[in-house]
C-alpha positions in Angstrom: 6.6 2.7 13.8 9.8 4.2 12.3 11.8 7.3 13.2 12.9 8.1 9.7 11.0 9.3 6.6 11.5 11.1 3.4 9.3 13.7 1.7 9.2 15.9 -1.4 7.2 18.9 -2.4 6.3 20.1 -5.9 5.4 23.8 -6.0 4.8 26.6 -8.5 4.3 30.3 -8.4 0.7 31.5 -8.9 -0.3 34.5 -11.0 0.5 36.8 -7.9 4.0 35.4 -7.5 3.1 33.4 -4.4 4.6 29.8 -4.2 1.8 27.3 -3.9 2.1 23.5 -3.3 0.9 21.3 -6.2 1.8 17.9 -4.9 3.4 16.4 -1.8 4.7 12.9 -1.1 6.0 11.4 2.1 6.6 8.0 3.5 8.4 6.1 6.2 11.7 4.4 5.5 12.3 0.7 6.1 15.4 -0.5 7.9 17.3 -1.3 4.7 16.5 2.1 3.3 17.7 3.9 6.5 21.1 2.3 6.1 21.4 3.9 2.7 20.1 7.3 3.8 23.5 8.9 3.5 23.6 8.1 -0.2 20.1 9.4 -0.7 21.0 12.7 0.9 24.1 13.1 -1.3 22.0 13.0 -4.5 22.2 16.4 -6.2 19.0 18.5 -6.0 17.4 19.5 -9.2 17.9 23.1 -10.3 15.1 25.5 -11.0 14.0 25.8 -14.6 14.3 29.2 -16.1 
């Protein structure tokens, strides 16, 4: 069991303007990945498409 994980959510607005989830990913991080978590968190977030 691990105490660290990472997740991502892809969402889009429906025809009524309500944001709905389309796809969700999550997983536990291994020890080596947890050591690099600082670098992962510093990655720039993608901007919203116009």
